[in-house]
N, CA, C and O atoms as CSV, one atom per row, in Angstrom:
chain,resi,resn,atom,element,x,y,z
A,1,UNK,N,N,7.332,-2.302,7.027
A,1,UNK,CA,C,8.750,-1.980,6.976
A,1,UNK,C,C,9.054,-1.673,5.206
A,1,UNK,O,O,8.622,-2.430,4.336
A,2,UNK,N,N,9.457,-1.058,5.062
A,2,UNK,CA,C,9.762,-0.833,3.855
A,2,UNK,C,C,10.850,-2.294,3.052
A,2,UNK,O,O,10.875,-2.743,1.907
A,3,UNK,N,N,11.327,-2.517,3.833
A,3,UNK,CA,C,12.314,-3.310,2.895
A,3,UNK,C,C,11.517,-4.888,2.280
A,3,UNK,O,O,11.880,-5.638,1.375
A,4,UNK,N,N,10.245,-4.968,3.267
A,4,UNK,CA,C,9.028,-5.869,2.320
A,4,UNK,C,C,8.265,-5.173,1.166
A,4,UNK,O,O,7.548,-5.624,0.272
A,5,UNK,N,N,8.538,-4.313,1.390
A,5,UNK,CA,C,7.684,-3.762,-0.191
A,5,UNK,C,C,7.908,-4.680,-1.110
A,5,UNK,O,O,9.004,-5.195,-0.891
A,6,UNK,N,N,7.282,-5.222,-2.225
A,6,UNK,CA,C,7.228,-5.976,-3.184
A,6,UNK,C,C,7.503,-4.863,-4.433
A,6,UNK,O,O,7.757,-5.327,-5.544
A,7,UNK,N,N,7.474,-4.004,-4.326
A,7,UNK,CA,C,7.524,-3.224,-5.859
A,7,UNK,C,C,9.117,-2.646,-5.550
A,7,UNK,O,O,9.763,-2.333,-6.550
A,8,UNK,N,N,9.660,-2.518,-4.439
A,8,UNK,CA,C,11.477,-2.162,-4.066
A,8,UNK,C,C,11.977,-3.407,-4.468
A,8,UNK,O,O,12.994,-3.302,-5.153
A,9,UNK,N,N,11.461,-4.942,-4.194
A,9,UNK,CA,C,12.352,-6.357,-4.753
A,9,UNK,C,C,12.374,-6.340,-6.108
A,9,UNK,O,O,13.406,-6.717,-6.663
A,10,UNK,N,N,10.988,-5.802,-7.078
A,10,UNK,CA,C,10.842,-6.145,-8.232
A,10,UNK,C,C,11.731,-4.736,-9.615
A,10,UNK,O,O,12.030,-4.764,-10.809
A,11,UNK,N,N,11.798,-3.970,-8.762
A,11,UNK,CA,C,12.540,-2.680,-9.123
A,11,UNK,C,C,14.297,-3.297,-9.005
A,11,UNK,O,O,15.170,-3.225,-9.869
A,12,UNK,N,N,14.377,-3.881,-7.641
A,12,UNK,CA,C,15.827,-4.371,-7.760
A,12,UNK,C,C,16.113,-5.357,-8.413
A,12,UNK,O,O,17.122,-5.268,-9.113
A,13,UNK,N,N,15.309,-6.684,-8.419
A,13,UNK,CA,C,15.618,-7.580,-9.212
A,13,UNK,C,C,15.922,-7.220,-11.081
A,13,UNK,O,O,16.780,-7.836,-11.712
A,14,UNK,N,N,15.003,-6.097,-11.728
A,14,UNK,CA,C,14.811,-5.486,-12.755
A,14,UNK,C,C,16.155,-5.042,-13.205
A,14,UNK,O,O,16.697,-5.144,-14.306
A,15,UNK,N,N,16.614,-4.457,-11.945
A,15,UNK,CA,C,18.154,-3.597,-12.183
A,15,UNK,C,C,18.963,-4.608,-12.060
A,15,UNK,O,O,19.966,-4.360,-12.730
A,16,UNK,N,N,19.056,-5.786,-11.466
A,16,UNK,CA,C,19.869,-6.586,-11.753
A,16,UNK,C,C,20.242,-7.606,-13.035
A,16,UNK,O,O,21.367,-7.931,-13.415
A,17,UNK,N,N,19.049,-7.973,-13.533
A,17,UNK,CA,C,18.775,-8.193,-14.525
A,17,UNK,C,C,19.256,-7.898,-15.571
A,17,UNK,O,O,19.695,-8.704,-16.391
A,18,UNK,N,N,19.232,-6.453,-15.702
A,18,UNK,CA,C,20.137,-5.551,-16.821
A,18,UNK,C,C,21.400,-5.267,-16.510
A,18,UNK,O,O,22.001,-4.761,-17.458
A,19,UNK,N,N,22.189,-5.432,-15.295
A,19,UNK,CA,C,23.790,-5.655,-15.014
A,19,UNK,C,C,24.239,-6.328,-15.806
A,19,UNK,O,O,23.790,-7.474,-15.791
A,20,UNK,N,N,24.903,-6.135,-16.469
A,20,UNK,CA,C,26.737,-6.784,-17.283
A,20,UNK,C,C,27.625,-6.127,-17.020
A,20,UNK,O,O,27.545,-4.900,-16.957
A,21,UNK,N,N,28.910,-6.936,-16.758
A,21,UNK,CA,C,29.984,-6.426,-16.700
A,21,UNK,C,C,30.474,-6.028,-18.185
A,21,UNK,O,O,31.506,-5.364,-18.275
A,22,UNK,N,N,29.959,-6.306,-19.052
A,22,UNK,CA,C,30.334,-6.016,-20.511
A,22,UNK,C,C,28.985,-5.653,-21.253
A,22,UNK,O,O,27.927,-6.234,-21.495
A,23,UNK,N,N,29.642,-4.183,-21.542
A,23,UNK,CA,C,28.150,-3.462,-21.845
A,23,UNK,C,C,27.972,-3.695,-23.664
A,23,UNK,O,O,28.593,-2.996,-24.464
A,24,UNK,N,N,27.234,-4.546,-23.981
A,24,UNK,CA,C,27.683,-4.847,-25.817
A,24,UNK,C,C,26.780,-3.124,-26.394
A,24,UNK,O,O,25.745,-2.489,-26.194
A,25,UNK,N,N,27.682,-3.080,-26.953
A,25,UNK,CA,C,27.019,-1.825,-28.322
A,25,UNK,C,C,26.204,-1.046,-27.068
A,25,UNK,O,O,25.039,-1.316,-26.776
A,26,UNK,N,N,26.796,-0.311,-26.569
A,26,UNK,CA,C,27.067,1.000,-25.184
A,26,UNK,C,C,25.378,2.046,-25.448
A,26,UNK,O,O,24.436,2.324,-24.706
A,27,UNK,N,N,25.715,2.344,-26.876
A,27,UNK,CA,C,24.362,3.706,-26.454
A,27,UNK,C,C,23.228,2.824,-26.841
A,27,UNK,O,O,22.140,3.269,-26.478
A,28,UNK,N,N,23.188,1.632,-27.515
A,28,UNK,CA,C,21.805,0.654,-28.140
A,28,UNK,C,C,21.294,0.245,-26.730
A,28,UNK,O,O,20.133,0.449,-26.378
A,29,UNK,N,N,22.308,-0.393,-25.882
A,29,UNK,CA,C,21.774,-0.870,-24.339
A,29,UNK,C,C,21.419,0.537,-22.903
A,29,UNK,O,O,20.949,0.763,-21.788
A,30,UNK,N,N,22.000,1.005,-23.923
A,30,UNK,CA,C,22.038,2.346,-22.637
A,30,UNK,C,C,20.454,3.146,-23.207
A,30,UNK,O,O,19.646,3.656,-22.431
A,31,UNK,N,N,20.296,3.087,-24.716
A,31,UNK,CA,C,19.007,3.553,-24.604
A,31,UNK,C,C,17.627,3.186,-24.298
A,31,UNK,O,O,16.551,3.768,-24.164
A,32,UNK,N,N,18.267,1.488,-24.216
A,32,UNK,CA,C,17.315,0.341,-23.572
A,32,UNK,C,C,16.734,0.425,-22.788
A,32,UNK,O,O,15.519,0.251,-22.692
A,33,UNK,N,N,17.603,0.760,-21.919
A,33,UNK,CA,C,17.938,0.796,-20.439
A,33,UNK,C,C,17.043,1.574,-19.434
A,33,UNK,O,O,16.400,1.300,-18.420
A,34,UNK,N,N,17.485,3.445,-20.723
A,34,UNK,CA,C,17.078,4.508,-20.320
A,34,UNK,C,C,15.695,4.466,-20.540
A,34,UNK,O,O,15.196,5.400,-19.913
A,35,UNK,N,N,14.795,3.784,-21.171
A,35,UNK,CA,C,13.369,3.566,-21.454
A,35,UNK,C,C,12.530,3.008,-21.020
A,35,UNK,O,O,11.313,3.191,-20.982
A,36,UNK,N,N,13.581,1.822,-20.441
A,36,UNK,CA,C,12.668,0.881,-19.369
A,36,UNK,C,C,13.037,1.975,-17.572
A,36,UNK,O,O,12.260,2.099,-16.625
A,37,UNK,N,N,13.789,2.285,-17.650
A,37,UNK,CA,C,13.961,3.270,-16.419
A,37,UNK,C,C,12.589,4.363,-16.458
A,37,UNK,O,O,11.976,4.334,-15.391
A,38,UNK,N,N,12.138,5.096,-17.254
A,38,UNK,CA,C,11.908,5.848,-17.393
A,38,UNK,C,C,10.525,6.046,-17.657
A,38,UNK,O,O,9.835,7.066,-17.653
A,39,UNK,N,N,10.123,4.175,-18.016
A,39,UNK,CA,C,9.045,3.928,-18.243
A,39,UNK,C,C,8.674,3.249,-16.857
A,39,UNK,O,O,7.490,3.419,-16.569
A,40,UNK,N,N,9.210,2.715,-16.178
A,40,UNK,CA,C,8.799,2.520,-14.571
A,40,UNK,C,C,8.362,3.837,-13.533
A,40,UNK,O,O,7.404,3.873,-12.760
A,41,UNK,N,N,9.607,5.115,-13.839
A,41,UNK,CA,C,9.043,5.769,-13.639
A,41,UNK,C,C,7.827,6.502,-13.783
A,41,UNK,O,O,7.143,6.902,-12.840
A,42,UNK,N,N,7.605,6.650,-14.884
A,42,UNK,CA,C,5.670,6.912,-15.571
A,42,UNK,C,C,4.899,6.366,-14.899
A,42,UNK,O,O,4.087,7.093,-14.326
A,43,UNK,N,N,4.796,4.641,-14.639
A,43,UNK,CA,C,4.220,4.040,-14.089
A,43,UNK,C,C,4.485,4.298,-12.336
A,43,UNK,O,O,3.515,4.248,-11.580
A,44,UNK,N,N,5.797,4.557,-11.836
A,44,UNK,CA,C,5.323,4.803,-10.521
A,44,UNK,C,C,4.612,6.175,-10.152
A,44,UNK,O,O,3.967,6.284,-9.110
A,45,UNK,N,N,4.747,7.111,-10.968
A,45,UNK,CA,C,4.214,8.391,-10.652
A,45,UNK,C,C,2.939,8.082,-10.917
A,45,UNK,O,O,2.140,8.562,-10.113
A,46,UNK,N,N,2.368,7.268,-12.012
A,46,UNK,CA,C,0.560,7.086,-12.105
A,46,UNK,C,C,-0.290,6.309,-10.710
A,46,UNK,O,O,-1.417,6.410,-10.226
A,47,UNK,N,N,0.662,5.689,-10.474
A,47,UNK,CA,C,0.334,4.560,-9.096
A,47,UNK,C,C,0.475,5.635,-8.078
A,47,UNK,O,O,-0.397,5.539,-7.216
A,48,UNK,N,N,1.210,6.526,-7.920
A,48,UNK,CA,C,1.232,7.413,-7.057
A,48,UNK,C,C,0.240,8.668,-6.713
A,48,UNK,O,O,-0.122,9.214,-5.671
A,49,UNK,N,N,-0.073,8.893,-8.383
A,49,UNK,CA,C,-1.375,9.820,-8.114
A,49,UNK,C,C,-2.513,9.058,-8.163
A,49,UNK,O,O,-3.487,9.810,-8.117
A,50,UNK,N,N,-2.852,7.830,-8.239
A,50,UNK,CA,C,-4.002,7.189,-8.287
A,50,UNK,C,C,-4.198,6.780,-6.441
A,50,UNK,O,O,-5.222,6.856,-5.762
A,51,UNK,N,N,-2.873,6.367,-6.051
A,51,UNK,CA,C,-3.253,6.465,-4.158
A,51,UNK,C,C,-3.892,7.899,-3.775
A,51,UNK,O,O,-4.894,7.999,-3.068
A,52,UNK,N,N,-3.143,9.075,-4.365
A,52,UNK,CA,C,-3.924,10.336,-4.141
A,52,UNK,C,C,-4.941,10.322,-4.154
A,52,UNK,O,O,-5.564,10.259,-3.094
A,53,UNK,N,N,-5.542,10.373,-5.311
A,53,UNK,CA,C,-6.670,10.907,-5.551
A,53,UNK,C,C,-7.580,9.384,-4.973
A,53,UNK,O,O,-8.680,9.297,-5.519
A,54,UNK,N,N,-7.410,8.764,-4.440
A,54,UNK,CA,C,-8.400,7.731,-3.806
A,54,UNK,C,C,-8.777,7.777,-2.510
A,54,UNK,O,O,-9.782,7.398,-1.910
A,55,UNK,N,N,-7.074,8.692,-1.975
A,55,UNK,CA,C,-7.047,9.692,-0.978
A,55,UNK,C,C,-8.719,10.302,-0.536
A,55,UNK,O,O,-9.608,9.979,0.252
A,56,UNK,N,N,-8.464,11.431,-1.645
A,56,UNK,CA,C,-9.026,12.783,-1.665
A,56,UNK,C,C,-10.978,11.983,-2.303
A,56,UNK,O,O,-11.786,12.882,-2.539
A,57,UNK,N,N,-11.301,11.121,-2.424
A,57,UNK,CA,C,-12.736,10.125,-2.558
A,57,UNK,C,C,-13.670,10.422,-0.923
A,57,UNK,O,O,-13.392,9.997,0.199
A,58,UNK,N,N,-14.536,11.086,-1.259
A,58,UNK,CA,C,-15.622,11.217,-0.195
A,58,UNK,C,C,-16.018,9.956,-0.033
A,58,UNK,O,O,-16.504,9.107,-0.781
A,59,UNK,N,N,-15.616,10.014,1.467
A,59,UNK,CA,C,-16.003,8.538,2.003
A,59,UNK,C,C,-17.031,8.517,2.612
A,59,UNK,O,O,-17.050,9.600,3.198
A,60,UNK,N,N,-18.147,7.836,2.922
A,60,UNK,CA,C,-19.590,7.801,3.831
A,60,UNK,C,C,-19.039,7.293,5.171
A,60,UNK,O,O,-18.328,6.315,5.405
A,61,UNK,N,N,-19.520,8.151,5.927
A,61,UNK,CA,C,-19.081,8.298,7.144
A,61,UNK,C,C,-20.854,7.564,8.167
A,61,UNK,O,O,-21.975,7.488,7.665
A,62,UNK,N,N,-20.553,7.266,9.244
A,62,UNK,CA,C,-21.388,7.129,10.081
A,62,UNK,C,C,-22.306,8.474,10.794
A,62,UNK,O,O,-21.509,9.025,11.554
A,63,UNK,N,N,-23.178,8.950,10.830
A,63,UNK,CA,C,-23.774,9.879,10.811
A,63,UNK,C,C,-24.509,10.194,12.222
A,63,UNK,O,O,-25.137,9.265,12.730
A,64,UNK,N,N,-24.477,11.241,12.778
A,64,UNK,CA,C,-25.265,11.323,14.008
A,64,UNK,C,C,-26.767,11.974,13.898
A,64,UNK,O,O,-27.139,12.899,13.176
A,65,UNK,N,N,-27.373,11.337,14.671
A,65,UNK,CA,C,-28.518,11.537,14.460
A,65,UNK,C,C,-29.359,12.774,15.091
A,65,UNK,O,O,-29.749,12.687,16.255
A,66,UNK,N,N,-29.678,14.103,14.192
A,66,UNK,CA,C,-30.287,15.102,14.699
A,66,UNK,C,C,-31.535,14.977,14.053
A,66,UNK,O,O,-31.640,16.106,13.574
A,67,UNK,N,N,-32.270,14.535,13.810
A,67,UNK,CA,C,-33.880,14.525,14.097
A,67,UNK,C,C,-35.124,14.879,14.786
A,67,UNK,O,O,-34.724,15.219,15.900
A,68,UNK,N,N,-36.188,14.978,14.777
A,68,UNK,CA,C,-37.146,15.198,15.738
A,68,UNK,C,C,-36.996,13.803,16.559
A,68,UNK,O,O,-37.463,13.791,17.698
A,69,UNK,N,N,-36.282,12.448,15.984
A,69,UNK,CA,C,-36.763,11.767,17.128
A,69,UNK,C,C,-35.435,11.711,17.913
A,69,UNK,O,O,-35.333,10.821,18.757
A,70,UNK,N,N,-34.438,12.538,17.733
A,70,UNK,CA,C,-33.793,12.470,19.100
A,70,UNK,C,C,-34.066,14.014,19.998
A,70,UNK,O,O,-33.382,14.545,20.873
A,71,UNK,N,N,-34.897,14.284,19.587
A,71,UNK,CA,C,-35.894,15.553,20.735
A,71,UNK,C,C,-36.619,14.572,21.207
A,71,UNK,O,O,-36.609,14.630,22.437
A,72,UNK,N,N,-37.211,13.746,20.835
A,72,UNK,CA,C,-37.976,12.275,21.473
A,72,UNK,C,C,-37.686,11.747,22.482
A,72,UNK,O,O,-38.305,11.589,23.534
A,73,UNK,N,N,-36.151,11.300,21.967
A,73,UNK,CA,C,-35.640,10.452,23.024
A,73,UNK,C,C,-35.220,10.893,23.940
A,73,UNK,O,O,-35.148,10.180,24.941
A,74,UNK,N,N,-34.600,12.763,23.999
A,74,UNK,CA,C,-33.923,13.372,24.878
A,74,UNK,C,C,-35.360,13.459,25.975
A,74,UNK,O,O,-35.130,13.110,27.133
A,75,UNK,N,N,-36.487,13.807,25.719
A,75,UNK,CA,C,-37.455,13.802,26.337
A,75,UNK,C,C,-38.359,12.717,26.948
A,75,UNK,O,O,-39.030,12.999,27.941
A,76,UNK,N,N,-38.407,11.496,26.403
A,76,UNK,CA,C,-38.951,10.645,26.701
A,76,UNK,C,C,-38.031,9.514,27.831
A,76,UNK,O,O,-38.742,8.779,28.516
A,77,UNK,N,N,-36.351,9.384,28.020
A,77,UNK,CA,C,-36.026,8.873,28.893
A,77,UNK,C,C,-35.262,9.928,29.643
A,77,UNK,O,O,-35.196,11.147,29.482
A,78,UNK,N,N,-34.678,9.074,30.549
A,78,UNK,CA,C,-34.277,9.390,32.110
A,78,UNK,C,C,-32.859,10.120,31.339
A,78,UNK,O,O,-32.550,9.832,30.182
A,79,UNK,N,N,-32.072,11.105,32.194
A,79,UNK,CA,C,-30.495,11.715,31.810
A,79,UNK,C,C,-29.703,10.363,31.988
A,79,UNK,O,O,-28.495,10.507,31.796
A,80,UNK,N,N,-29.981,9.463,32.215
A,80,UNK,CA,C,-28.727,8.677,32.509
A,80,UNK,C,C,-28.655,7.951,31.433
A,80,UNK,O,O,-27.647,7.536,30.861
A,81,UNK,N,N,-30.041,7.773,31.107
A,81,UNK,CA,C,-30.109,7.009,29.696
A,81,UNK,C,C,-29.815,7.195,28.198
A,81,UNK,O,O,-29.471,6.489,27.250
A,82,UNK,N,N,-30.139,8.578,28.458
A,82,UNK,CA,C,-30.217,9.693,27.443
A,82,UNK,C,C,-27.960,9.640,27.245
A,82,UNK,O,O,-27.429,9.748,26.140
A,83,UNK,N,N,-27.372,9.512,28.190
A,83,UNK,CA,C,-26.064,9.923,28.280
A,83,UNK,C,C,-25.344,8.181,28.123
A,83,UNK,O,O,-24.226,8.050,27.625
A,84,UNK,N,N,-26.152,6.948,28.613
A,84,UNK,CA,C,-25.351,5.913,27.940
A,84,UNK,C,C,-25.561,5.890,26.589
A,84,UNK,O,O,-24.597,5.523,25.917
A,85,UNK,N,N,-26.919,6.290,25.813
A,85,UNK,CA,C,-27.484,5.997,24.291
A,85,UNK,C,C,-26.444,6.716,23.675
A,85,UNK,O,O,-25.871,6.265,22.684
A,86,UNK,N,N,-26.082,8.069,24.310
A,86,UNK,CA,C,-25.561,8.956,23.071
A,86,UNK,C,C,-23.855,8.297,23.682
A,86,UNK,O,O,-23.097,8.505,22.734
A,87,UNK,N,N,-23.281,7.820,24.506
A,87,UNK,CA,C,-21.913,7.444,24.311
A,87,UNK,C,C,-21.799,6.420,23.787
A,87,UNK,O,O,-20.593,6.171,23.776
A,88,UNK,N,N,-22.707,5.124,23.019
A,88,UNK,CA,C,-22.706,4.268,22.245
A,88,UNK,C,C,-22.892,4.749,21.274
A,88,UNK,O,O,-22.190,4.326,20.356
A,89,UNK,N,N,-23.944,5.909,20.921
A,89,UNK,CA,C,-23.906,6.470,19.650
A,89,UNK,C,C,-22.530,7.066,18.862
A,89,UNK,O,O,-22.132,6.751,17.741
A,90,UNK,N,N,-22.017,7.894,19.679
A,90,UNK,CA,C,-20.606,8.783,19.482
A,90,UNK,C,C,-19.966,7.999,19.281
A,90,UNK,O,O,-19.420,8.139,18.186
A,91,UNK,N,N,-19.506,6.545,20.150
A,91,UNK,CA,C,-18.178,5.181,19.969
A,91,UNK,C,C,-18.292,4.701,18.640
A,91,UNK,O,O,-17.337,4.149,18.094
A,92,UNK,N,N,-19.476,4.882,18.025
A,92,UNK,CA,C,-20.136,4.363,17.028
A,92,UNK,C,C,-19.602,4.934,15.474
A,92,UNK,O,O,-19.206,4.550,14.373
A,93,UNK,N,N,-19.891,6.059,16.224
A,93,UNK,CA,C,-19.257,7.026,15.041
A,93,UNK,C,C,-17.849,7.715,15.298
A,93,UNK,O,O,-17.526,8.620,14.527
A,94,UNK,N,N,-16.979,7.352,16.333
A,94,UNK,CA,C,-15.517,7.871,16.074
A,94,UNK,C,C,-15.058,6.470,15.953
A,94,UNK,O,O,-13.880,6.239,16.227
A,95,UNK,N,N,-15.806,5.538,15.592
A,95,UNK,CA,C,-14.945,4.192,15.242
A,95,UNK,C,C,-14.947,4.393,13.802
A,95,UNK,O,O,-14.020,3.998,13.095
A,96,UNK,N,N,-15.910,4.962,13.380
A,96,UNK,CA,C,-15.767,5.285,11.481
A,96,UNK,C,C,-15.128,5.779,11.307
A,96,UNK,O,O,-14.128,5.467,10.660
A,97,UNK,N,N,-15.498,7.344,12.044
A,97,UNK,CA,C,-14.094,7.911,11.337
A,97,UNK,C,C,-12.701,7.164,11.548
A,97,UNK,O,O,-11.772,7.175,10.741
A,98,UNK,N,N,-12.723,6.580,12.653
A,98,UNK,CA,C,-11.083,6.348,12.864
A,98,UNK,C,C,-10.670,5.259,11.862
A,98,UNK,O,O,-9.457,5.234,11.656
A,99,UNK,N,N,-11.747,3.921,10.873
A,99,UNK,CA,C,-11.846,3.310,10.088
A,99,UNK,C,C,-11.548,4.061,8.598
A,99,UNK,O,O,-10.896,3.773,7.595
A,100,UNK,N,N,-12.388,5.169,9.025
A,100,UNK,CA,C,-11.999,5.717,7.247
A,100,UNK,C,C,-10.630,6.579,7.556
A,100,UNK,O,O,-9.877,6.667,6.586
A,101,UNK,N,N,-10.281,7.106,8.539
A,101,UNK,CA,C,-8.647,7.885,8.253
A,101,UNK,C,C,-7.713,7.008,8.192
A,101,UNK,O,O,-6.643,7.229,7.624
A,102,UNK,N,N,-7.984,5.995,8.724
A,102,UNK,CA,C,-6.672,4.606,9.135
A,102,UNK,C,C,-6.775,4.085,7.459
A,102,UNK,O,O,-5.688,3.662,7.065
A,103,UNK,N,N,-7.907,4.039,6.386
A,103,UNK,CA,C,-7.778,3.567,4.838
A,103,UNK,C,C,-7.001,5.015,4.394
A,103,UNK,O,O,-5.830,4.878,4.038
A,104,UNK,N,N,-7.431,6.065,4.390
A,104,UNK,CA,C,-6.962,7.034,3.740
A,104,UNK,C,C,-5.235,7.012,4.380
A,104,UNK,O,O,-4.206,6.984,3.704
A,105,UNK,N,N,-5.342,7.030,5.606
A,105,UNK,CA,C,-3.671,7.028,5.866
A,105,UNK,C,C,-2.867,6.188,4.783
A,105,UNK,O,O,-1.991,6.497,3.975
A,106,UNK,N,N,-3.416,5.187,5.043
A,106,UNK,CA,C,-3.137,3.369,4.177
A,106,UNK,C,C,-3.004,3.997,2.852
A,106,UNK,O,O,-1.878,3.681,2.469
A,107,UNK,N,N,-3.357,4.448,2.294
A,107,UNK,CA,C,-3.613,4.638,0.611
A,107,UNK,C,C,-2.688,5.814,0.601
A,107,UNK,O,O,-2.282,6.013,-0.544
A,108,UNK,N,N,-1.947,7.134,1.962
A,108,UNK,CA,C,-0.788,8.083,1.449
A,108,UNK,C,C,0.618,7.025,1.687
A,108,UNK,O,O,1.634,6.730,1.058
A,109,UNK,N,N,0.266,6.833,2.406
A,109,UNK,CA,C,1.945,5.682,2.731
A,109,UNK,C,C,2.010,5.403,1.532
A,109,UNK,O,O,2.852,6.073,0.933
A,110,UNK,N,N,1.187,4.323,0.631
A,110,UNK,CA,C,1.035,3.848,-0.738
A,110,UNK,C,C,1.626,4.819,-1.404
A,110,UNK,O,O,2.793,4.854,-1.797
A,111,UNK,N,N,0.809,5.593,-1.521
A,111,UNK,CA,C,1.830,7.067,-2.530
A,111,UNK,C,C,2.895,7.094,-2.202
A,111,UNK,O,O,3.763,6.760,-3.009
A,112,UNK,N,N,3.246,7.509,-0.865
A,112,UNK,CA,C,4.391,7.860,-0.476
A,112,UNK,C,C,5.476,6.824,-0.586
A,112,UNK,O,O,6.494,6.855,0.105
A,113,UNK,N,N,5.212,5.909,-1.484
A,113,UNK,CA,C,6.405,4.727,-1.206
A,113,UNK,C,C,6.836,4.344,-2.779
A,113,UNK,O,O,7.864,3.863,-3.258
A,114,UNK,N,N,5.290,4.878,-3.480
A,114,UNK,CA,C,5.280,5.106,-4.829
A,114,UNK,C,C,5.848,6.365,-5.319
A,114,UNK,O,O,6.309,6.391,-6.460
A,115,UNK,N,N,5.866,7.587,-4.456
A,115,UNK,CA,C,6.849,8.377,-5.419
A,115,UNK,C,C,8.311,8.473,-4.488
A,115,UNK,O,O,8.868,9.566,-4.391
A,116,UNK,N,N,8.878,7.266,-3.823
A,116,UNK,CA,C,9.953,7.432,-2.975
A,116,UNK,C,C,10.749,6.671,-4.622
A,116,UNK,O,O,11.661,7.293,-5.165
A,117,UNK,N,N,10.189,5.185,-5.280
A,117,UNK,CA,C,10.537,4.369,-6.452
A,117,UNK,C,C,10.488,5.405,-7.653
A,117,UNK,O,O,11.516,5.481,-8.326
A,118,UNK,N,N,9.273,6.318,-8.047
A,118,UNK,CA,C,9.534,7.130,-8.838
A,118,UNK,C,C,10.590,8.313,-8.966
A,118,UNK,O,O,10.831,8.903,-10.019
A,119,UNK,N,N,11.316,8.627,-7.454
A,119,UNK,CA,C,12.448,9.442,-7.403
A,119,UNK,C,C,13.253,8.342,-7.731
A,119,UNK,O,O,14.051,8.757,-8.571
A,120,UNK,N,N,13.504,6.891,-7.456
A,120,UNK,CA,C,14.662,6.633,-7.513
A,120,UNK,C,C,15.051,6.494,-9.092
A,120,UNK,O,O,16.032,6.823,-9.760
A,121,UNK,N,N,13.537,5.707,-9.429
A,121,UNK,CA,C,14.347,5.157,-10.909
A,121,UNK,C,C,14.488,6.712,-12.095
A,121,UNK,O,O,15.040,6.642,-13.193
A,122,UNK,N,N,13.742,8.228,-11.429
A,122,UNK,CA,C,14.253,9.324,-12.117
A,122,UNK,C,C,15.466,9.308,-11.953
A,122,UNK,O,O,15.899,9.366,-13.104
A,123,UNK,N,N,16.611,9.253,-11.039
A,123,UNK,CA,C,17.579,9.551,-10.740
A,123,UNK,C,C,18.772,8.164,-11.693
A,123,UNK,O,O,19.899,8.018,-12.166
A,124,UNK,N,N,17.832,7.655,-11.530
A,124,UNK,CA,C,18.848,6.418,-12.651
A,124,UNK,C,C,18.558,6.579,-14.155
A,124,UNK,O,O,19.368,6.126,-14.965
A,125,UNK,N,N,17.631,7.098,-14.493
A,125,UNK,CA,C,17.210,7.661,-15.310
A,125,UNK,C,C,18.227,8.922,-15.994
A,125,UNK,O,O,18.700,9.210,-17.093
A,126,UNK,N,N,18.223,9.378,-14.794
A,126,UNK,CA,C,19.597,11.203,-15.235
A,126,UNK,C,C,20.818,10.116,-15.608
A,126,UNK,O,O,21.226,10.126,-16.769
A,127,UNK,N,N,21.386,9.218,-14.691
A,127,UNK,CA,C,22.899,9.194,-14.502
A,127,UNK,C,C,22.707,8.374,-15.618
A,127,UNK,O,O,23.697,8.548,-16.329
A,128,UNK,N,N,21.789,7.401,-16.256
A,128,UNK,CA,C,21.901,7.126,-17.390
A,128,UNK,C,C,22.734,7.888,-18.386
A,128,UNK,O,O,23.942,7.818,-18.614
A,129,UNK,N,N,21.652,8.744,-19.005
A,129,UNK,CA,C,21.565,9.862,-19.695
A,129,UNK,C,C,22.792,10.253,-19.451
A,129,UNK,O,O,23.491,9.895,-20.398
A,130,UNK,N,N,23.543,10.930,-18.482
A,130,UNK,CA,C,24.467,11.230,-18.133
A,130,UNK,C,C,25.164,10.462,-18.900
A,130,UNK,O,O,25.343,10.976,-20.005
A,131,UNK,N,N,25.777,9.128,-18.731
A,131,UNK,CA,C,26.629,7.716,-18.754
A,131,UNK,C,C,26.511,8.127,-20.344
A,131,UNK,O,O,27.464,8.493,-21.031
A,132,UNK,N,N,25.365,8.015,-20.718
A,132,UNK,CA,C,24.752,7.715,-22.565
A,132,UNK,C,C,25.302,8.923,-22.996
A,132,UNK,O,O,25.460,8.814,-24.212
A,133,UNK,N,N,25.741,10.216,-22.543
A,133,UNK,CA,C,26.237,11.464,-23.150
A,133,UNK,C,C,28.358,11.334,-23.398
A,133,UNK,O,O,29.158,11.807,-24.205
A,134,UNK,N,N,28.469,10.259,-21.951
A,134,UNK,CA,C,29.725,10.366,-22.140
A,134,UNK,C,C,30.648,8.871,-23.136
A,134,UNK,O,O,31.791,9.063,-23.550
A,135,UNK,N,N,30.115,7.860,-23.312
A,135,UNK,CA,C,29.892,7.055,-23.633
A,135,UNK,C,C,29.435,7.185,-24.718
A,135,UNK,O,O,29.872,6.177,-25.273
A,136,UNK,N,N,28.777,7.780,-25.545
A,136,UNK,CA,C,28.078,7.761,-26.553
A,136,UNK,C,C,28.749,8.780,-27.534
A,136,UNK,O,O,28.262,8.978,-28.647
């Protein structure tokens, strides 16, 4: 659920902390607020790129046995035993791939959340820059 994201809550409460109905010394206040959101944008972009690069990292998965032992296994066992053994082996392989894919999907989801936060922060920076041009 997007509403449970702790970074969004931090982002929201940081915005509230700097909100004041009467803005003292408008240009300096806008410069500080713009700098804060620019730093937040940079941090969110760094976090997103870190998650994306973590997703690209090659992970070790369960390997299918293809050596001479497998040929001996086929020759020395009945076909039903071979099929049952292969079914168990492939089950482990599929579980390994599914686990690694779930990890990568989770990393991509977190990266997407950071990209959304960076985009929102960048929009606020642009609005603050435009406000600074009109008020300053």
